[in-house]
N, C-alpha and C positions, 0 to 999 in steps of 0.2 A: 441560185445554184442548185436548189433541190430538184427542179424540173429537169435540169441538165443531168444531174446525178441519176435520176430515175431513167432517163433516156439511155444513158450509158449502160446501166445495169440491164435494162430490158432488151436493148437492140444490139448488144455485142454479138459477134459471130464466132463460130467454132474455128479452132486452129487446126488446119489440116495436118499439122505435125503432132497434134495431140498433146501439146504442152500448154495448158491453160487456154483461155479464150482471147479473142482479138477485139479491138474497138469496132464500133459500127462501120460498115464499109463506106457509108456516105460521108464520113469525116475525111477519108482519103489519107489516113496516116497508118503506119505499120505497127505501132505499139502504143501501150497505154501512156507511157511517159509523154509522147508527143500528143496524144489525144487530150491529156489534161492541159498541155501548153496551149492548145488551140483556144481555150477559153480564158487564158490568163489575163489578156488585156481587157476583156469584157467584164470579168467577174473578180479579178484579183483584189480590188479594193484596198490597195496599199500594202498587201502582204508580199513577202518574197516569193519568187517562183516556186521554190522548194516547199514552203509552207502552204502555198495555195494548192500545189499538186497533192500534198498529204490531206488537206481538208476535203478536196473534191473526191479523192479515193475513199476517204472515210464516209462521205455522204453517199457515194455509190454503194459501198459495202452495206449500208443500212437498208438498201432496197434489195440486195441480192437474195435475201431469204424470202422475199415476197414475189419473186419472178423466176421464170425458168431460165436462169442465166448459166447454170452449171456450176456456180460457185455457192459455197455454203452461206456466206454472209454472217451477220450477227445473229447467232442462235443461243438459246439457253440450254446448255448440255444437261443441267439438272432437271429440266422439264422435257427430256427426251428429244432434244434437238429442235424444239419448236422455236419459231422466231420470237425474239424479245417483243414485249408489248410495244406496239407501235407508238412512237412519240407523236405529238400533235402534228408536227410538220409532215412526217412520213404519211400519216393517215390522211391528211388533207390532199397531198399530192396524188396518192393512190385513188382517192375518191374522185378527183378531178380528171385524171388521165388514165386510170387503170383500164377502163372499158373502151378507150379510143384506139383506132388502128395505129400500127407502128408508123405508117406513112404520115399521119397527121402529127404524131409526136416528133418525127424527124423534121417536118416542115417548121414546127414551132421552134425547135432548137436552132435550126439554121436561120430562122428569122431573128432570133436573139443575136446571133453573130452578125447578121447583115444590117438590119435597119432599126434596131432598138425597139422591136415590137414588144408591147407591154402585156404581161400575163399576170393576172391577179388570182391568188388563191382564195377561195371562199372562206368566210368566217366560220368558225366551228359550229356556231348555233344559228347562223344566218341572220344575226341581229342587224337592223338597219340603223347604224350609228355612225357618227363621225368623230374624229379625234383619236381613235384607237390606233393600234398598230396592225398593219397589213404587210404582206410580203409582196414586193414587186421585183420583177427582173426587167430593168430598163437600162439598156446599155447599147452603144453603137460600136461595132467592131469592124475595122477595115482589115481585110485579110492581109493586105500589104500596104503599108502607109505610103510607100513610094508610088503606088498606082493612084492614090488620092492626090498626091502632089502633082503627078504628071497630068492628071485630068484637069486640075485647076490651071496648070500652066498652059494647057492646050485650049481649054474652053473659056478661061477667064473666071472672074468671080461675080458675074451677074447671072441671075436666074435665067436659064435658057427658055423658060416658059413665059414668065411675066416681066422679065428684065429688072426685077427688084435688085437693088444693090445695098448690102449692109454697110459698105463703106460710105456711100452717099447719105444714107439715112442716119447712121449712128457715128460716123466719123472714123477715119482709118486708125486712129489711136486705140479706140475702144474695140472696134470690130476686127482689126488686124487681118483684113482680107478674108473674113469668114464666109463660107458658103458650104452647103451640104452636097455630098456626092452620092449619086444614085446609080445602082446597077440596072441597066435597061432590062436585062433578064434576071429576075431575082435568083440569088444563089440557092434558095430553097427549092427552086424548080429543077436545077441541073447539078447542084452540089459543087464539088471542087473542080475547077477548070482554069484554063488560061484566060486572062482578061486583057483586052486592048483598051487602054484608058481613053483613046481617041474615039472609038466606036462603041464600046461596051459600057462606058460611064458617061453620065451627064451631070451638070451642076444645077441645083435647084435651091430656091429659098425654102425655109422651113414650112411655110404654108403650102406651097406647091408639092413639096415632098410628101406631106401628109395626105394631100388630095390624091396623089398617085396611088397611095396604099389605102385609100378610104374604104374600099371593099376588100375584105380578106381574100376573096377568091379571084379578084381581078387586079392586075397591075397595069395602069394606063400607060400607053406609049406617050412620048413627048408630043406627037401630033394630036393624039386624042385629048391630052391635057390642054393644049393650045386651043383646040376647038371648043372645049368647055369654057375656057376663059373668054373666047369670042362671044359665045352664047350669053354668058353672064353679063358682058359689057353691053351688048345690045338690049338685054332685058332691063338693065339699070338705066339706060338712056331713054327708054320708051316713056312717053307721058303717062 
């Protein structure tokens, strides 16, 4: 949630009517209430919608004093209006994202919504340890669950790249028709738009879906992914 909160604080846009600011244009929503709702399915974690909106707003407020948002944010009036001492999480987010361009921050947030891209905040002292606590944002968010169902109804639930079937491998009782749905053009590239589940979405197994996004800067097409599968098959068959 903290990376999202920082993006909302930093990337908000001026209100032409002069009454407060507006959410980032790339979210495609007219007000903050709806902006918070965009992230509810991905980050709600069992909270009510109202509680989640309040939590995300508070998290955003924590960053307002550290960015040029036009809002005051959390400041210490007794210390002349200076920002409160950065808590550990705010400091780590600012250290990781503060110097990056807004376009990169936008793409990261849209990737959280789209394909569950994982972002890890660095440890405070950089210790190379295991078993401790780290913060991850790992969620998969379908902008419209109806589109996902329509894509599966149209394409079926076999991977369109390698033909793997969860039903056949794990049984229909356990897998219940499971398959992952992939946007052929990542939402992070064009933002909010209309989606045709027959042409804009494909179904992939988890392995192929990961390989499509293996490079952060390149999203493979279905044909490109099939070509790589063919190359790998020929290589494994060679003596």
